[in-house]
C-alpha positions as CSV (number, residue, x, y, z in Angstrom):
1,M,75.8,-5.1,-93.8
2,S,75.8,-7.5,-97.0
3,M,72.2,-8.2,-98.9
4,T,71.6,-11.3,-100.3
5,S,68.5,-12.5,-103.0
6,V,66.5,-15.0,-102.1
7,Q,64.1,-16.8,-104.8
8,L,60.4,-18.1,-103.3
9,R,57.9,-19.2,-105.3
10,P,54.7,-16.6,-104.7
11,E,53.0,-19.7,-102.3
12,T,56.4,-19.5,-100.1
13,K,55.9,-15.4,-100.0
14,E,52.4,-15.9,-99.0
15,K,52.9,-18.3,-96.5
16,L,56.0,-15.8,-94.9
17,N,53.4,-12.8,-95.3
18,D,51.1,-15.1,-93.5
19,L,53.4,-15.3,-90.5
20,K,54.3,-12.2,-89.6
21,I,53.9,-10.3,-86.8
22,H,53.0,-6.9,-88.6
23,P,53.2,-5.7,-91.7
24,R,56.4,-4.0,-91.9
25,E,58.5,-6.5,-90.2
26,T,60.9,-7.2,-92.6
27,Y,61.6,-10.8,-94.2
28,D,64.8,-11.5,-92.6
29,E,63.2,-10.6,-89.3
30,L,60.7,-12.7,-89.9
31,I,62.9,-15.8,-91.4
32,N,65.4,-15.0,-88.0
33,R,62.9,-15.2,-85.4
34,L,61.2,-18.3,-87.1
35,A,65.2,-19.7,-87.1
36,D,65.3,-18.9,-83.2
37,A,62.0,-20.2,-82.5
38,A,63.2,-23.9,-84.5
39,Y,66.4,-24.0,-81.3
40,D,66.1,-25.5,-78.9
41,D,68.4,-23.6,-75.8
42,E,67.2,-25.9,-73.3
43,P,67.8,-29.5,-74.4
44,L,66.6,-32.2,-72.4
45,S,68.3,-33.9,-69.8
46,P,69.3,-37.2,-68.9
47,D,66.7,-37.8,-66.3
48,E,64.4,-36.2,-68.9
49,I,65.2,-38.1,-71.4
50,E,64.8,-41.4,-69.3
51,S,61.5,-40.7,-67.9
52,L,60.2,-39.8,-71.6
53,K,61.3,-43.4,-72.1
54,V,59.2,-45.1,-69.7
55,S,56.2,-43.0,-70.3
56,E,56.6,-44.5,-74.1
57,E,56.7,-48.0,-72.6
58,D,53.9,-47.3,-70.5
59,I,51.9,-45.9,-73.7
60,K,52.8,-49.2,-75.6
61,A,51.8,-51.5,-72.8
62,G,48.7,-49.4,-72.5
63,R,49.0,-48.0,-69.1
64,Y,47.4,-44.7,-69.5
65,R,44.2,-43.1,-68.7
66,T,42.1,-41.3,-71.8
67,L,41.4,-37.5,-71.1
68,R,37.7,-38.5,-71.2
69,D,38.0,-40.9,-68.1
70,I,39.7,-38.4,-66.0
71,M,37.4,-35.8,-66.5
72,C,34.7,-38.2,-65.4
73,D,36.6,-39.0,-62.8
74,L,36.8,-35.6,-61.9
75,G,33.1,-35.1,-62.0
76,D,33.5,-33.1,-65.6
77,D,30.4,-35.1,-66.6
78,Q,28.4,-32.1,-68.5
79,I,32.0,-31.5,-70.5
80,I,31.7,-34.9,-71.2
81,R,28.5,-35.2,-72.5
82,Q,28.9,-32.0,-74.8
83,L,31.8,-33.4,-76.6
84,G,30.0,-36.4,-77.2
85,E,27.7,-34.4,-79.0
86,E,30.0,-33.0,-81.6
């Protein structure tokens, strides 16, 4: 297997170390895992894209409800009070 050296700043190496699943995970495994996670293997369908556009228009027009309002409607007043205290 061919190998390549990569130069990293110490801060970058520490960030990579923090992202390791286990201490023995190699940087190659880590970088491949991160790269795989960055790719979307299920792109949005045209219907999903259109739905997102409609939702965005609703938000811009003010046609939305906050989580707080919905929770109050569902009777979660105690949780709402706790959130207000934070």
